[in-house]
Phi, psi and omega in degrees: 000135179245128175238124181250119177261132179232123174253096184290138174204149176287338182250334182204087177277125180264135176230132175229139178241121172255128175247111186053042176083357180255139179295125182244334185203144168207145182203151166246121181274112185258134186226027184304330182275354183252156180222158170059219184294328177301318178296312182297318180295320178298314179297318180295318178298321178293318179295319179299320180299318178292319178293323179294326182283318189249347191257015187261003186266000179078359180236042183242138179236137177252138177235120179250140170288123180296157182294147176270115184284353175268001181297146180221162175122176186289335186263005183302318182294320178294326179290318177295322175300311181300318177304314178298316178300317181293317177302319176293323175302309182296321177294315179296330181271356180056045178258135178295137184225140177229135173263137174243124177297146179309321183294328177288318177301312184293318175300316179297322181281321191237345185091353180232127182284355177242023183293144175290159180301326178300323180288322177299317179301316180293318180293329178295319176294312183298311185282315190246004177056038177250125182249104183258159180293330184204173182288341176294317179291321179296318179296317179298319176299317181292321176305309182293319181292320178302308182293325175297323176296317177301314182296315179298320178291323177297329177282353180091008180293145174274128177238083187297335182273000182290124181283158180304316179290332177291312181299319180296321180293329182263350187309319182295342185260358186275345181258000000 
């Protein structure tokens, strides 16, 4: 089973691939020199390449951090456009996709749904011994790990190390 976590951003999209629960790939798509549709197309092309490499076996799940509706700033519209483009890409490729709200990602990683990205990055290292270059990769890892946990629990696997707040964060996805 392959789970791909994607933390969408116009400047640094994090992508992590877990293959049977093991980290197989991580990258941050950096686009600072690009603007507008060129930036969005570049991100989409990079995501497509990862999906083409890992998503062709029929046993692949994509997990996206859902958009934050409290977001502000000049690039909010561009980010929402990108989110829609990625959703269309995944639909065209018939890859299973799940959106996870930012608060669930943070709760799963830290126990608090409003934790700052820096705390998520630290908890990823502390709990799962994964050292990422930036918080985009850490968020993508948590998304993938959260969904990997959901799949394992749905299969009836015992996960004795699962903390109470982690179970609470995934509870809505188990039915």
